[in-house]
OpenMM code with the backbone's topology and positions (N, CA, C; nanometers):
from openmm import Vec3, app, unit

residues = "MET SER LEU GLY ARG ASP ALA THR TRP HIS ASP GLN ALA VAL ALA GLU HIS ALA PRO PHE MET ASP GLU PRO ARG LEU ARG SER GLY ALA VAL TYR ASP GLU GLU GLY ARG LEU TYR LEU VAL VAL SER GLU ASN ARG GLY THR LEU ALA ASP PHE ARG ALA ALA ILE LEU GLU LEU LEU GLY GLY GLN GLY ARG PRO ALA LEU ALA ASP GLY ILE PHE LEU ASP GLY ASP GLY SER SER GLN LEU ARG SER ARG GLU ALA SER LEU THR GLY ASP LEU ARG PRO VAL VAL GLN MET ILE SER LEU LEU ASP".split()
positions = [
    Vec3(1.9481, 11.4236, 4.2555),
    Vec3(1.9891, 11.4873, 4.1037),
    Vec3(1.9968, 11.4018, 4.0104),
    Vec3(1.9179, 11.2219, 4.0217),
    Vec3(1.9343, 11.1365, 3.9080),
    Vec3(2.0463, 11.1775, 3.8512),
    Vec3(2.1963, 11.1515, 3.9081),
    Vec3(2.3065, 11.2110, 3.8000),
    Vec3(2.3013, 11.0376, 3.7475),
    Vec3(2.3733, 11.0442, 3.5572),
    Vec3(2.3566, 10.9544, 3.4634),
    Vec3(2.1786, 10.9396, 3.4244),
    Vec3(2.1181, 10.9941, 3.4609),
    Vec3(2.0132, 10.9809, 3.3504),
    Vec3(1.9504, 11.0780, 3.3701),
    Vec3(1.9776, 11.1884, 3.2407),
    Vec3(1.9456, 11.2939, 3.1539),
    Vec3(1.8030, 11.3324, 3.1580),
    Vec3(1.7804, 11.1652, 3.0547),
    Vec3(1.6146, 11.1830, 3.0138),
    Vec3(1.5146, 11.2372, 3.1099),
    Vec3(1.5459, 11.2169, 3.2923),
    Vec3(1.4274, 11.1906, 3.3390),
    Vec3(1.4451, 11.2585, 3.4387),
    Vec3(1.6076, 11.3275, 3.4679),
    Vec3(1.5768, 11.3630, 3.6616),
    Vec3(1.4641, 11.5214, 3.6660),
    Vec3(1.4519, 11.5635, 3.5490),
    Vec3(1.3534, 11.6850, 3.5425),
    Vec3(1.2066, 11.5942, 3.6078),
    Vec3(1.1626, 11.5399, 3.5319),
    Vec3(1.0231, 11.4932, 3.5592),
    Vec3(1.0645, 11.4497, 3.7294),
    Vec3(1.1653, 11.3611, 3.8009),
    Vec3(1.1387, 11.3160, 3.9479),
    Vec3(1.1752, 11.4169, 4.0340),
    Vec3(1.2506, 11.6117, 3.9927),
    Vec3(1.2252, 11.6680, 4.0826),
    Vec3(1.1544, 11.7043, 4.0480),
    Vec3(1.0651, 11.7443, 3.9669),
    Vec3(0.9542, 11.7721, 3.9734),
    Vec3(0.8019, 11.6913, 4.0904),
    Vec3(0.8408, 11.5884, 4.0536),
    Vec3(0.7310, 11.4847, 4.1623),
    Vec3(0.8185, 11.4546, 4.2280),
    Vec3(0.9481, 11.5057, 4.3170),
    Vec3(0.9524, 11.5573, 4.4336),
    Vec3(0.9465, 11.6890, 4.5180),
    Vec3(0.8633, 11.7481, 4.4462),
    Vec3(0.8734, 11.9020, 4.4649),
    Vec3(0.9568, 11.9459, 4.4721),
    Vec3(1.0544, 11.9591, 4.3709),
    Vec3(1.1694, 12.1061, 4.3940),
    Vec3(1.1399, 12.2265, 4.4045),
    Vec3(1.1629, 12.3299, 4.5327),
    Vec3(1.1501, 12.4368, 4.5241),
    Vec3(1.1955, 12.5130, 4.4371),
    Vec3(1.1631, 12.6049, 4.3501),
    Vec3(1.2154, 12.7311, 4.2991),
    Vec3(1.3105, 12.7035, 4.1288),
    Vec3(1.2374, 12.5474, 4.0947),
    Vec3(1.3598, 12.4815, 3.9831),
    Vec3(1.3770, 12.5870, 3.9132),
    Vec3(1.3169, 12.6912, 3.8437),
    Vec3(1.2835, 12.7779, 3.7430),
    Vec3(1.3810, 12.9243, 3.7738),
    Vec3(1.4191, 12.9212, 3.8580),
    Vec3(1.4118, 13.0457, 3.9418),
    Vec3(1.5796, 13.0903, 3.9259),
    Vec3(1.6174, 13.2149, 3.9134),
    Vec3(1.8156, 13.2007, 3.8974),
    Vec3(1.7868, 13.2267, 4.1110),
    Vec3(1.8667, 13.0859, 4.1777),
    Vec3(1.8719, 13.1265, 4.2869),
    Vec3(2.0154, 13.0313, 4.3724),
    Vec3(2.0684, 13.0871, 4.4666),
    Vec3(2.1966, 13.0288, 4.5050),
    Vec3(2.1689, 12.8677, 4.5527),
    Vec3(2.2172, 12.7498, 4.4944),
    Vec3(2.2495, 12.6345, 4.4964),
    Vec3(2.3299, 12.5599, 4.6205),
    Vec3(2.3105, 12.4797, 4.6399),
    Vec3(2.3547, 12.3866, 4.7498),
    Vec3(2.3530, 12.2412, 4.7201),
    Vec3(2.4242, 12.1566, 4.7570),
    Vec3(2.3979, 11.9880, 4.6972),
    Vec3(2.4981, 11.9243, 4.7509),
    Vec3(2.4556, 11.7656, 4.7384),
    Vec3(2.5547, 11.6632, 4.8064),
    Vec3(2.5787, 11.5781, 4.7355),
    Vec3(2.7357, 11.6046, 4.6370),
    Vec3(2.7323, 11.4928, 4.5348),
    Vec3(2.8150, 11.3294, 4.5556),
    Vec3(2.8288, 11.1870, 4.5584),
    Vec3(2.8861, 11.1341, 4.5467),
    Vec3(2.9448, 11.0079, 4.4341),
    Vec3(3.1051, 11.0055, 4.4912),
    Vec3(3.1463, 10.9445, 4.2985),
    Vec3(3.1415, 10.8351, 4.3375),
    Vec3(3.1885, 10.6623, 4.3038),
    Vec3(3.1565, 10.5257, 4.2900),
    Vec3(3.2352, 10.4823, 4.3466),
    Vec3(3.3626, 10.5914, 4.4307),
    Vec3(3.4813, 10.5357, 4.4769),
    Vec3(3.3802, 10.5590, 4.6625),
    Vec3(3.2809, 10.6078, 4.6239),
    Vec3(3.2128, 10.6790, 4.8155),
    Vec3(3.2828, 10.8037, 4.8254),
    Vec3(3.3543, 10.9029, 4.7774),
    Vec3(3.3866, 11.0440, 4.8181),
    Vec3(3.3016, 11.1290, 4.8014),
    Vec3(3.2972, 11.2167, 4.8703),
    Vec3(3.1430, 11.3028, 4.9293),
    Vec3(3.2039, 11.4221, 4.8756),
    Vec3(3.0857, 11.4631, 4.7888),
    Vec3(3.1384, 11.6314, 4.7596),
    Vec3(2.9920, 11.7474, 4.8048),
    Vec3(3.0479, 11.8370, 4.9273),
    Vec3(2.9299, 11.9280, 4.9354),
    Vec3(2.9632, 12.0367, 4.8426),
    Vec3(2.8554, 12.0968, 4.7468),
    Vec3(2.8398, 12.1676, 4.6872),
    Vec3(2.7788, 12.3227, 4.6983),
    Vec3(2.8261, 12.4326, 4.6591),
    Vec3(2.7873, 12.5699, 4.6489),
    Vec3(2.7558, 12.6097, 4.5843),
    Vec3(2.6680, 12.7022, 4.5179),
    Vec3(2.6949, 12.8157, 4.4051),
    Vec3(2.7571, 12.8614, 4.4142),
    Vec3(2.8389, 12.9842, 4.3754),
    Vec3(2.8688, 13.0670, 4.3913),
    Vec3(2.7991, 13.2205, 4.3285),
    Vec3(2.7049, 13.1944, 4.2158),
    Vec3(2.6216, 13.2345, 4.0895),
    Vec3(2.5238, 13.2437, 4.1341),
    Vec3(2.3847, 13.2962, 4.0996),
    Vec3(2.2972, 13.2485, 4.1252),
    Vec3(2.2372, 13.1932, 3.9593),
    Vec3(2.1495, 13.0066, 3.9680),
    Vec3(2.0937, 13.0005, 3.8419),
    Vec3(1.9558, 12.8994, 3.8782),
    Vec3(1.9056, 12.8270, 3.7564),
    Vec3(1.8480, 12.7508, 3.8394),
    Vec3(1.8900, 12.5810, 3.8463),
    Vec3(1.7619, 12.5263, 3.8652),
    Vec3(1.7960, 12.3471, 3.9491),
    Vec3(1.9141, 12.3188, 3.7915),
    Vec3(1.8539, 12.3197, 3.6531),
    Vec3(1.9367, 12.2827, 3.5777),
    Vec3(2.0763, 12.3444, 3.5414),
    Vec3(2.0667, 12.4684, 3.5445),
    Vec3(2.1797, 12.4913, 3.5568),
    Vec3(2.2836, 12.4731, 3.6616),
    Vec3(2.2792, 12.4499, 3.8144),
    Vec3(2.3590, 12.3769, 3.8876),
    Vec3(2.3527, 12.2286, 3.8256),
    Vec3(2.3037, 12.1915, 3.8049),
    Vec3(2.2888, 11.9824, 3.8143),
    Vec3(2.3831, 12.0108, 3.6429),
    Vec3(2.3808, 12.0885, 3.6198),
    Vec3(2.4859, 12.0605, 3.4617),
    Vec3(2.6097, 12.1239, 3.4906),
    Vec3(2.6015, 12.1776, 3.5751),
    Vec3(2.7792, 12.2854, 3.6520),
    Vec3(2.8266, 12.1210, 3.7125),
    Vec3(2.7758, 12.0829, 3.8294),
    Vec3(2.8213, 12.0195, 3.8816),
    Vec3(2.8773, 11.8751, 3.7660),
    Vec3(2.7867, 11.8425, 3.6426),
    Vec3(2.8318, 11.7466, 3.6136),
    Vec3(2.9369, 11.7960, 3.5102),
    Vec3(2.9067, 11.9185, 3.4936),
    Vec3(3.0668, 11.9168, 3.4390),
    Vec3(3.1284, 11.9657, 3.4884),
    Vec3(3.2027, 11.9991, 3.5977),
    Vec3(3.3079, 12.0317, 3.7080),
    Vec3(3.3676, 11.9228, 3.7650),
    Vec3(3.2625, 11.8209, 3.7914),
    Vec3(3.3504, 11.6996, 3.9054),
    Vec3(3.3048, 11.5987, 3.8202),
    Vec3(3.2428, 11.5730, 3.6773),
    Vec3(3.2043, 11.5013, 3.6054),
    Vec3(3.3426, 11.4412, 3.4771),
    Vec3(3.4682, 11.5154, 3.5291),
    Vec3(3.5158, 11.5143, 3.3497),
    Vec3(3.6221, 11.3958, 3.4064),
    Vec3(3.7223, 11.4076, 3.3081),
    Vec3(3.7888, 11.2910, 3.2641),
    Vec3(3.8935, 11.2565, 3.3927),
    Vec3(3.9657, 11.1924, 3.4006),
    Vec3(4.0333, 11.1952, 3.5077),
    Vec3(3.9301, 11.1391, 3.6560),
    Vec3(3.8599, 11.1585, 3.7010),
    Vec3(3.7789, 11.1889, 3.8179),
    Vec3(3.7062, 11.0002, 3.7938),
    Vec3(3.6854, 10.9909, 3.9710),
    Vec3(3.5682, 10.8733, 3.9227),
    Vec3(3.4296, 10.9514, 3.9161),
    Vec3(3.3697, 10.8204, 3.8481),
    Vec3(3.1774, 10.8586, 3.7463),
    Vec3(3.1405, 10.9089, 3.8864),
    Vec3(3.0468, 10.9975, 3.8962),
    Vec3(2.9415, 11.0597, 3.9542),
    Vec3(2.8689, 10.9296, 4.0010),
    Vec3(2.8458, 10.8599, 4.1065),
    Vec3(2.6994, 10.7621, 4.1052),
    Vec3(2.5964, 10.8494, 4.1909),
    Vec3(2.5378, 10.9602, 4.2149),
    Vec3(2.4348, 11.0528, 4.2225),
    Vec3(2.4508, 11.1931, 4.3252),
    Vec3(2.3268, 11.2408, 4.3387),
    Vec3(2.3474, 11.3416, 4.4605),
    Vec3(2.2182, 11.3777, 4.4980),
    Vec3(2.2203, 11.4771, 4.6075),
    Vec3(2.0602, 11.5223, 4.6269),
    Vec3(2.0867, 11.6946, 4.5995),
    Vec3(1.9845, 11.7447, 4.5694),
    Vec3(1.9976, 11.8507, 4.5945),
    Vec3(1.9475, 11.9420, 4.7439),
    Vec3(2.0238, 12.0415, 4.7724),
    Vec3(2.0120, 12.0598, 4.9631),
    Vec3(1.9477, 12.1600, 4.9237),
    Vec3(1.8815, 12.2813, 5.0697),
    Vec3(1.8379, 12.3759, 5.1007),
    Vec3(1.8974, 12.4925, 4.9998),
    Vec3(1.8997, 12.6014, 4.9189),
    Vec3(1.9560, 12.6606, 4.8068),
    Vec3(1.9046, 12.8165, 4.8397),
    Vec3(1.9442, 12.9336, 4.7564),
    Vec3(1.9346, 13.0798, 4.7798),
    Vec3(2.0327, 13.1388, 4.9049),
    Vec3(1.9689, 13.2371, 5.0185),
    Vec3(2.0572, 13.2201, 5.0866),
    Vec3(2.0890, 13.1944, 5.2296),
    Vec3(2.0616, 13.0593, 5.2153),
    Vec3(2.1091, 12.9829, 5.2770),
    Vec3(2.2300, 12.8890, 5.2740),
    Vec3(2.2562, 12.8832, 5.1102),
    Vec3(2.3897, 12.8139, 5.0727),
    Vec3(2.4817, 12.8657, 5.0729),
    Vec3(2.5661, 12.8296, 5.2529),
    Vec3(2.6595, 12.9012, 5.2313),
    Vec3(2.7670, 12.7839, 5.2973),
    Vec3(2.9133, 12.8638, 5.2453),
    Vec3(3.0324, 12.7609, 5.2624),
    Vec3(3.1535, 12.8571, 5.3651),
    Vec3(3.1490, 12.7593, 5.4862),
    Vec3(3.3482, 12.8268, 5.4999),
    Vec3(3.4082, 12.6924, 5.4670),
    Vec3(3.5382, 12.6934, 5.4636),
    Vec3(3.6351, 12.6168, 5.4433),
    Vec3(3.8050, 12.6550, 5.4635),
    Vec3(3.8736, 12.6263, 5.4414),
    Vec3(4.0151, 12.6859, 5.4219),
    Vec3(3.9476, 12.7644, 5.3080),
    Vec3(3.9237, 12.6918, 5.2080),
    Vec3(3.9680, 12.7435, 5.0906),
    Vec3(3.8976, 12.8479, 4.9831),
    Vec3(3.7692, 12.8500, 5.0515),
    Vec3(3.6209, 12.9084, 5.0676),
    Vec3(3.5179, 13.0028, 5.1585),
    Vec3(3.4782, 13.1103, 5.1000),
    Vec3(3.4466, 13.1304, 5.2853),
    Vec3(3.3042, 13.1965, 5.1235),
    Vec3(3.1455, 13.1167, 5.1470),
    Vec3(3.0725, 13.1949, 5.0921),
    Vec3(2.9021, 13.2203, 5.1493),
    Vec3(2.9029, 13.3830, 5.1569),
    Vec3(2.8078, 13.4265, 5.2843),
    Vec3(2.6581, 13.4088, 5.3107),
    Vec3(2.6289, 13.3264, 5.1753),
    Vec3(2.4846, 13.3549, 5.1425),
    Vec3(2.4151, 13.5015, 5.1235),
    Vec3(2.3186, 13.4638, 5.2252),
    Vec3(2.2232, 13.6208, 5.2812),
    Vec3(2.2484, 13.7003, 5.3581),
    Vec3(2.3751, 13.6186, 5.4080),
    Vec3(2.3591, 13.6381, 5.5833),
    Vec3(2.3162, 13.5887, 5.6686),
    Vec3(2.1854, 13.5489, 5.6420),
    Vec3(2.1182, 13.4942, 5.7320),
    Vec3(2.1940, 13.3960, 5.8011),
    Vec3(2.1425, 13.3279, 5.9935),
    Vec3(2.1802, 13.2985, 6.0593),
    Vec3(2.1898, 13.1511, 6.0158),
    Vec3(2.2864, 13.0750, 6.0211),
    Vec3(2.2168, 12.8974, 5.9757),
    Vec3(2.2423, 12.7946, 6.0840),
    Vec3(2.0773, 12.7465, 6.1185),
    Vec3(2.0625, 12.7054, 6.2475),
    Vec3(2.0993, 12.5346, 6.2029),
    Vec3(2.0918, 12.4998, 6.0775),
    Vec3(2.1129, 12.3405, 6.0568),
    Vec3(2.2230, 12.3813, 5.9200),
    Vec3(2.3430, 12.2715, 6.0061),
    Vec3(2.4132, 12.2675, 5.8950),
    Vec3(2.4815, 12.1152, 5.8851),
    Vec3(2.5956, 12.0832, 5.7438),
    Vec3(2.6942, 11.9851, 5.8095),
    Vec3(2.7823, 12.0420, 5.7711),
    Vec3(2.8150, 12.0045, 5.9192),
    Vec3(2.9661, 12.0237, 5.9319),
    Vec3(3.0915, 11.8762, 5.9219),
    Vec3(3.1648, 11.8942, 5.8701),
    Vec3(3.2701, 11.7977, 5.8983),
    Vec3(3.4104, 11.8445, 5.9603),
    Vec3(3.4724, 11.7495, 6.0255),
    Vec3(3.6275, 11.7658, 6.0808),
    Vec3(3.6564, 11.6375, 6.0438),
    Vec3(3.8039, 11.7595, 6.0707),
    Vec3(3.9278, 11.6848, 6.0063),
    Vec3(4.0333, 11.6436, 6.1662),
] * unit.nanometer
topology = app.Topology()
chain = topology.addChain("A")
for resn in residues:
    res = topology.addResidue(resn, chain)
    for name in ("N", "CA", "C"):
        topology.addAtom(name, app.Element.getBySymbol(name[0]), res)
């Protein structure tokens, strides 16, 4: 995501062959802050990669929080799903065979 490098993030994403950058799609990513906290982020609405990155910076990079260090874009669109106590986002309902699972 090249957080903190606003001028060059897009070129980096192109160099890394980020798929469907300019198409409105569901998005997911993993972001971490300077204190080592990990945030798994899944969009509820379709947007471009730029939209998703901007939303992360706006929502997680706000005052009163540790600064975001960086993050990665994960697979997106229909496989962007989330199940937690707080929310459930089903993507396109396809079976997900690879996932990040956090247990407490």
